[in-house]
C-alpha positions as CSV (number, residue, x, y, z in Angstrom):
1,X,88.4,46.5,90.4
2,X,90.2,46.3,87.7
3,X,92.1,48.8,86.3
4,X,92.3,49.0,82.2
5,X,93.3,51.5,80.0
6,X,91.8,51.7,76.5
7,X,93.4,53.9,73.1
8,X,90.6,54.8,70.7
9,X,88.1,55.1,73.8
10,X,85.8,57.8,72.3
11,X,83.8,55.5,69.4
12,X,83.7,53.6,67.2
13,X,85.0,50.2,69.1
14,X,87.2,51.6,71.3
15,X,83.9,53.1,72.6
16,X,82.1,49.7,73.2
17,X,84.7,48.3,74.1
18,X,85.1,51.0,77.6
19,X,80.6,51.1,77.4
20,X,80.5,46.5,78.2
21,X,84.5,46.8,80.4
22,X,83.1,49.6,82.8
23,X,79.8,47.6,83.2
24,X,81.7,44.2,83.9
25,X,83.0,46.5,86.7
26,X,86.5,48.0,85.4
27,X,87.7,51.3,85.3
28,X,88.8,52.4,82.6
29,X,91.7,54.9,81.6
30,X,90.2,56.0,78.1
31,X,93.2,57.6,75.9
32,X,92.5,59.1,72.6
33,X,92.9,63.0,70.5
34,X,90.1,64.5,72.8
35,X,87.0,63.4,75.0
36,X,89.2,61.1,77.0
37,X,91.1,61.0,80.4
38,X,93.7,60.6,78.7
39,X,94.3,63.5,75.3
40,X,97.5,62.5,73.2
41,X,98.5,62.2,69.7
42,X,99.8,58.6,68.8
43,X,101.3,60.0,65.5
44,X,104.2,61.1,67.2
45,X,106.5,59.9,69.9
46,X,106.0,62.6,72.0
47,X,102.7,61.8,72.1
48,X,102.7,58.5,72.3
49,X,105.5,58.7,75.7
50,X,103.2,61.4,77.1
51,X,100.8,59.3,77.3
52,X,102.5,56.0,78.8
53,X,103.7,59.0,81.6
54,X,99.7,60.9,82.1
55,X,98.4,56.7,82.4
56,X,101.1,55.6,84.8
57,X,99.8,58.3,86.4
58,X,96.8,57.7,86.7
59,X,97.1,54.0,86.9
60,X,99.8,54.9,89.7
61,X,102.1,52.4,88.0
62,X,99.9,49.2,88.0
63,X,97.2,48.5,85.6
64,X,95.1,45.5,84.3
65,X,95.1,45.9,81.5
66,X,95.8,47.9,78.1
67,X,92.9,46.9,74.9
68,X,95.1,49.1,72.2
69,X,92.2,50.6,69.9
70,X,93.2,53.5,68.3
71,X,93.6,54.0,64.2
72,X,93.8,55.3,61.5
73,X,92.1,54.0,57.7
74,X,93.2,54.7,54.0
75,X,91.5,58.1,54.4
76,X,94.1,59.5,57.1
77,X,96.0,62.5,55.5
78,X,99.1,60.2,54.3
79,X,100.1,56.6,54.2
80,X,103.3,57.3,57.0
81,X,100.2,58.7,59.1
82,X,99.2,55.6,58.6
83,X,101.8,53.6,59.8
84,X,102.5,55.9,62.5
85,X,99.0,55.2,64.7
86,X,98.7,52.0,63.6
87,X,101.4,50.6,64.2
88,X,104.5,52.7,66.5
89,X,101.1,54.3,67.9
90,X,100.7,50.5,69.8
91,X,104.2,49.6,70.3
92,X,104.6,52.8,72.4
93,X,101.8,52.1,74.6
94,X,102.0,48.5,74.8
95,X,106.2,48.5,75.7
96,X,105.9,51.9,77.6
97,X,103.1,50.0,80.1
98,X,104.0,46.4,80.5
99,X,105.6,47.4,84.0
100,X,102.9,47.7,85.0
101,X,100.8,45.4,83.4
102,X,103.4,43.2,85.6
103,X,102.4,44.6,88.8
104,X,99.1,43.9,87.5
105,X,95.8,41.7,88.9
106,X,96.1,37.9,86.3
107,X,97.0,41.5,83.4
108,X,96.0,40.9,79.6
109,X,96.3,42.9,76.5
110,X,94.6,42.8,73.6
111,X,95.7,44.7,70.0
112,X,92.4,45.4,67.7
113,X,94.4,44.1,64.0
114,X,92.3,43.5,61.0
115,X,91.5,40.7,58.5
116,X,92.8,43.5,55.7
117,X,96.3,41.9,57.7
118,X,96.1,38.9,55.3
119,X,96.6,40.8,52.4
120,X,100.6,41.4,53.5
121,X,101.6,36.7,54.2
122,X,102.4,35.7,50.7
123,X,104.7,38.4,50.6
124,X,105.3,41.9,52.5
125,X,105.6,45.0,51.7
126,X,109.0,46.1,53.0
127,X,107.6,48.8,55.5
128,X,107.1,45.7,57.3
129,X,110.2,44.4,57.9
130,X,110.8,48.7,59.0
131,X,108.4,48.4,61.5
132,X,109.0,44.9,62.4
133,X,112.8,46.2,63.1
134,X,111.7,49.2,65.0
135,X,112.5,51.7,62.4
136,X,109.9,54.3,62.2
137,X,111.7,56.6,60.1
138,X,112.2,54.6,57.4
139,X,109.0,52.9,57.3
140,X,107.6,56.4,56.8
141,X,109.7,57.5,54.5
142,X,108.7,53.7,52.9
143,X,105.5,54.1,53.5
144,X,105.1,57.7,52.0
145,X,107.1,56.3,48.9
146,X,104.9,53.3,48.2
147,X,101.6,52.8,46.6
148,X,99.1,54.4,48.4
149,X,97.3,53.9,52.4
150,X,95.2,50.6,51.0
151,X,98.6,48.9,51.2
152,X,100.3,50.9,54.3
153,X,97.4,50.2,56.2
154,X,96.9,46.2,55.6
155,X,101.5,46.2,56.5
156,X,100.5,48.3,59.5
157,X,98.1,45.6,60.6
158,X,100.0,42.6,59.8
159,X,103.6,44.0,61.3
160,X,101.3,45.0,64.8
161,X,99.9,41.1,64.8
162,X,103.7,39.4,64.4
163,X,104.7,42.1,67.3
164,X,101.9,40.8,69.2
165,X,102.5,37.0,68.6
166,X,106.3,37.0,69.2
167,X,105.8,39.5,72.0
168,X,103.6,36.4,73.8
169,X,106.7,34.6,73.6
170,X,108.3,36.6,76.6
171,X,105.1,37.8,77.9
172,X,103.6,34.9,78.8
173,X,106.3,33.6,80.9
174,X,105.6,36.9,82.6
175,X,102.1,35.8,83.7
176,X,100.9,38.9,81.2
177,X,99.0,37.3,78.4
178,X,98.1,39.5,75.1
179,X,96.4,38.7,72.2
180,X,95.2,40.0,68.4
181,X,91.2,40.5,67.4
182,X,91.0,41.2,63.6
183,X,88.2,42.8,63.0
184,X,86.5,42.7,59.1
185,X,83.8,45.6,57.9
186,X,82.9,47.0,61.0
187,X,79.7,49.8,61.0
188,X,82.4,52.9,62.4
189,X,83.1,55.9,61.6
190,X,85.9,54.2,59.9
191,X,84.4,52.6,57.8
192,X,82.1,55.0,56.8
193,X,84.8,57.5,56.2
194,X,86.1,54.7,53.4
195,X,83.2,54.0,51.6
196,X,82.3,57.3,51.5
197,X,85.5,57.6,50.0
198,X,86.0,58.6,46.6
199,X,88.9,56.3,44.9
200,X,88.2,52.8,47.8
201,X,84.7,53.7,48.4
202,X,82.6,51.3,45.0
203,X,85.8,48.2,46.4
204,X,84.7,48.8,50.4
205,X,80.9,48.4,49.9
206,X,81.4,45.3,47.4
207,X,83.7,43.2,49.8
208,X,80.8,41.6,51.9
209,X,81.3,39.3,54.5
210,X,79.7,35.8,53.6
211,X,77.2,36.4,56.5
212,X,75.9,39.7,54.2
213,X,76.7,42.7,56.2
214,X,79.2,44.4,58.5
215,X,80.1,43.8,61.9
216,X,79.1,46.3,65.3
217,X,81.9,48.0,67.7
218,X,79.4,45.8,70.3
219,X,79.9,42.4,68.5
220,X,83.2,43.2,68.7
221,X,83.9,44.4,71.8
222,X,82.0,40.8,73.7
223,X,85.3,39.2,71.6
224,X,87.1,41.4,73.8
225,X,85.8,41.9,76.5
226,X,86.0,38.4,77.3
227,X,89.5,38.2,75.8
228,X,90.3,40.0,79.0
229,X,88.7,38.1,81.7
230,X,89.6,34.7,83.3
231,X,87.0,32.8,81.3
232,X,89.8,33.1,78.4
233,X,93.0,32.9,81.2
234,X,94.4,30.3,79.3
235,X,94.2,32.2,75.5
236,X,97.4,33.8,74.4
237,X,99.2,35.0,71.3
238,X,96.0,34.5,69.1
239,X,94.1,35.9,66.9
240,X,90.9,35.8,66.2
241,X,88.6,36.7,63.2
242,X,85.6,38.5,64.4
243,X,84.5,39.3,60.6
244,X,81.1,37.1,59.7
245,X,83.0,34.8,57.6
246,X,85.6,37.5,54.9
247,X,88.9,35.3,56.2
248,X,87.4,31.9,55.4
249,X,85.8,33.2,52.4
250,X,89.7,34.8,51.0
251,X,91.6,31.2,52.4
252,X,90.0,28.6,53.2
253,X,92.7,26.3,53.0
254,X,94.4,28.0,55.5
255,X,93.9,28.3,59.0
């Protein structure tokens, strides 16, 4: 039975991933702020370390899969929390559980990014460099002084995608696969909060994929489950847009 840790397991995409992988025979170690096997606040260094330690205890030092779904959006209390959870909350677990994954059977890890990451391709915000340098204090300071949570969100998703692509080179040599799924709008509590937000709600509602609707958590989870399976055994270091055509709509000639 594969043992897979899933952050953000209590709701949205994370909950859908857990349900699907359980059906496929995985033993799940759920990580969230509440209602999970491991309760932890991934916005803080202490919370991340506690999460890593508890997962290592529960998996007895051997992990077959890691899926980082936990994230916050533009309605977070501050831009710094967006950076703390979406980037450092992911990278701390990826790094902290690397050794356990190296001992697993056909190990694979996956990060939930976002189509919004591509907003940073042309001219990345200085937050991106600070994140990729591992300078959390500077990244958080830049976020709080920056243009707003929508930029912090895009920057965090761009940075974590670049982190995964860079990490894939060394992880591949250890036999650990690492991929990114980049959803567009998905019917989750996070997306609903964005639509209800007086600052960003109208823009979120008007940004509609060519397929004419938002995705569902189950649609994202099916791709995640495939990428974690042996059917995807040669897929590594890739970014998959599951967005109803949003990325194609925005940058058809760049791929």
